C-alpha positions as CSV (number, residue, x, y, z in Angstrom):
1,M,-249.8,23.2,58.3
2,S,-253.0,25.6,59.6
3,R,-256.2,24.6,61.2
4,N,-257.6,25.7,57.5
5,S,-254.9,24.4,55.2
6,V,-256.3,21.8,52.9
7,S,-253.8,18.9,51.9
8,L,-253.7,17.7,48.3
9,T,-252.8,15.4,45.7
10,E,-249.6,16.0,43.5
11,A,-252.2,16.1,40.2
12,E,-254.2,18.6,42.4
13,Q,-251.1,20.7,43.5
14,T,-250.4,20.7,39.6
15,A,-253.7,21.4,38.4
16,F,-253.9,24.1,41.4
17,A,-250.5,26.1,41.2
18,V,-251.2,29.1,39.3
19,F,-253.4,30.0,42.5
20,L,-252.1,28.4,45.3
21,M,-248.6,28.2,45.1
22,P,-246.9,31.9,44.1
23,K,-243.0,31.5,44.7
24,T,-242.3,35.1,44.4
25,K,-244.1,38.7,44.8
26,A,-244.3,39.0,41.3
27,Q,-246.5,36.5,40.9
28,K,-248.3,36.9,44.0
29,A,-249.2,40.5,42.6
30,E,-249.9,38.8,38.9
31,I,-252.2,35.9,40.4
32,I,-254.6,38.7,42.7
33,D,-254.4,40.6,39.6
34,K,-256.2,37.5,37.5
35,I,-258.4,36.7,40.2
36,A,-259.5,40.8,40.1
37,E,-259.9,40.3,36.4
38,K,-262.3,37.4,36.7
39,I,-264.4,39.2,39.4
40,N,-264.7,42.5,37.2
41,K,-266.0,40.2,34.3
42,A,-267.9,38.4,36.6
43,K,-271.9,38.6,37.4
44,I,-272.1,36.9,40.3
45,L,-269.7,35.3,42.4
46,V,-270.2,31.8,44.8
47,F,-268.3,31.4,47.6
48,T,-268.0,27.4,48.6
49,S,-265.7,24.9,50.1
50,F,-264.0,21.5,48.1
51,N,-262.9,19.6,51.5
52,Q,-264.1,19.7,54.8
53,R,-262.5,17.9,57.8
54,G,-264.1,14.3,58.7
55,R,-265.2,14.6,54.8
56,K,-264.0,12.9,51.7
57,G,-263.2,16.1,49.6
58,L,-263.9,16.5,45.9
59,D,-260.8,14.4,44.0
60,F,-259.2,15.7,41.0
61,P,-261.6,14.4,38.6
62,T,-264.3,15.7,40.1
63,M,-263.0,18.6,40.1
64,E,-262.5,18.9,36.5
65,K,-265.7,17.8,35.5
66,L,-267.0,20.5,37.6
67,K,-265.1,22.8,35.8
68,K,-265.9,21.2,32.3
69,N,-269.3,21.3,32.6
70,L,-269.4,25.5,34.6
71,K,-267.3,26.3,31.9
72,K,-270.3,24.9,28.9
73,I,-272.9,27.5,31.0
74,G,-270.3,30.3,30.9
75,A,-269.0,29.8,34.3
76,E,-265.7,29.0,36.3
77,Y,-264.7,27.3,39.6
78,A,-261.7,28.1,41.2
79,V,-259.7,26.8,44.4
80,L,-257.6,29.8,46.0
81,K,-255.8,30.9,49.1
82,K,-257.9,32.7,51.3
83,T,-255.5,35.9,51.9
84,M,-255.0,35.8,47.8
85,L,-259.3,36.2,47.6
86,K,-259.1,38.4,50.2
87,L,-256.6,41.1,48.5
88,A,-258.6,40.4,45.0
89,L,-261.8,41.2,47.0
90,D,-260.0,44.0,48.4
91,K,-258.7,45.6,44.7
92,T,-262.0,46.0,43.7
93,S,-263.4,47.1,46.7
94,L,-265.6,43.7,47.7
95,G,-263.5,42.9,50.7
96,N,-266.0,44.7,53.1
97,E,-268.9,43.0,50.8
98,A,-267.5,38.8,51.0
99,K,-266.1,38.5,54.5
100,V,-263.4,35.7,53.4
101,D,-262.3,35.6,57.0
102,E,-265.5,34.2,58.5
103,M,-265.1,31.1,55.9
104,Q,-264.6,28.1,57.6
105,G,-262.0,25.5,56.2
106,S,-260.8,25.7,52.0
107,V,-262.2,28.6,49.4
108,A,-263.0,27.3,45.9
109,V,-265.2,30.4,43.9
110,M,-267.4,29.8,41.1
111,F,-267.2,33.5,39.2
112,G,-270.3,33.4,36.2
113,Y,-270.1,35.1,33.9
114,Q,-273.7,35.0,32.3
115,D,-276.6,33.3,34.0
116,M,-277.1,33.3,37.6
117,V,-278.8,30.4,38.1
118,E,-277.5,27.8,35.8
119,P,-274.2,27.2,37.6
120,L,-276.1,27.4,40.9
121,K,-278.0,24.5,39.7
122,V,-274.3,22.2,38.6
123,L,-273.1,23.4,42.1
124,H,-276.1,22.5,44.0
125,K,-276.5,19.3,42.3
126,L,-272.5,17.7,43.1
127,S,-273.2,19.6,46.4
128,K,-276.0,16.9,47.1
129,E,-273.3,14.3,45.7
130,N,-270.3,15.2,47.5
131,E,-270.9,16.9,51.8
132,A,-267.4,18.5,51.3
133,L,-268.6,20.7,48.6
134,L,-271.3,23.4,50.9
135,F,-272.1,27.3,50.1
136,Y,-270.9,30.1,52.1
137,S,-272.5,32.6,50.1
138,G,-272.7,34.4,47.2
139,L,-272.2,37.8,45.9
140,N,-274.4,39.9,43.3
141,L,-271.7,42.0,41.7
142,D,-274.7,44.2,39.8
143,N,-275.6,45.5,43.3
144,R,-272.6,44.6,45.1
145,K,-274.8,42.7,47.9
146,I,-273.9,39.4,49.8
147,I,-276.8,36.4,48.4
148,S,-277.1,34.1,51.5
149,K,-276.9,30.7,51.5
150,D,-280.1,30.2,51.5
151,L,-280.9,31.8,48.7
152,L,-278.2,30.1,47.1
153,V,-280.0,27.1,47.3
154,E,-283.6,28.0,46.7
155,L,-282.1,30.0,43.4
156,A,-280.8,26.6,42.7
157,N,-283.7,24.7,42.8
158,L,-285.7,26.8,40.3
159,P,-287.2,25.1,37.2
160,S,-284.6,25.1,34.6
161,R,-285.7,26.8,31.9
162,E,-286.6,23.7,30.0
163,V,-289.3,22.6,32.7
164,L,-290.7,26.0,32.6
165,L,-291.4,25.6,28.8
166,A,-292.6,21.6,28.9
167,K,-294.9,23.0,31.8
168,A,-296.1,26.0,29.3
169,V,-296.5,23.9,26.7
170,W,-298.6,21.2,28.5
171,A,-301.0,24.5,29.9
172,I,-301.4,25.6,26.5
173,R,-303.0,22.3,26.0
174,S,-305.0,23.1,29.1
175,P,-307.7,25.4,29.7
176,L,-306.2,29.3,29.5
177,S,-306.5,29.3,33.3
178,G,-303.8,26.2,34.0
179,L,-301.2,28.3,31.3
180,A,-302.0,31.1,34.2
181,N,-301.6,29.2,37.3
182,V,-298.4,27.2,36.0
183,L,-296.8,30.8,34.9
184,Q,-297.9,32.7,37.7
185,G,-296.2,30.5,40.3
186,N,-292.9,30.3,38.4
187,I,-292.7,34.0,38.0
188,R,-293.8,34.4,41.7
189,G,-291.1,32.1,42.8
190,L,-288.8,33.8,40.8
191,A,-289.6,37.0,41.9
192,V,-289.3,36.4,45.5
193,A,-285.9,35.1,45.3
194,L,-284.7,38.1,43.2
195,S,-286.2,40.6,45.2
196,Q,-283.9,38.9,47.8
197,I,-281.1,39.5,46.0
198,K,-281.7,43.2,45.3
199,K,-282.3,43.6,49.1
């Protein structure tokens, strides 16, 4: 077994077989095409680990719950072999940006098809509960720019829509200056984060 390979349970192998264990060249080509299709549909990719040496990895129930929660908000999470991911990225002319070879350990990818921030919140919350889930980097597919690990965390920590609405309602009941301060602070934080993504 190679240094970067990951041991999976029988249930996990069954669940991830479509991406991890192709038998023939034709199957490999089909999987690469499927991954490339997901990349082309996505607005953002987030590259993570799901299993680290010396740490308990994400078990099958946790992985399934994560995938279910992400699906509700227009995102998808898939464990991929690095070779397959790299070939799919090359197929979409993104191989140089993603730098898969520099990712140490296991690799799973979050494909965000709708909102950019909400799926990050789901991943970040789980990463705080399980140290095996680490952000490597992200890729903004609108401008083909890498999003650093630190910026992914910053985006994940932005207030949710519900929190912003609650703050706005509270501020409306206060002097208008209160509303201005609330909106200005959150908009400033969002603007800074988004400006970093565009660089």
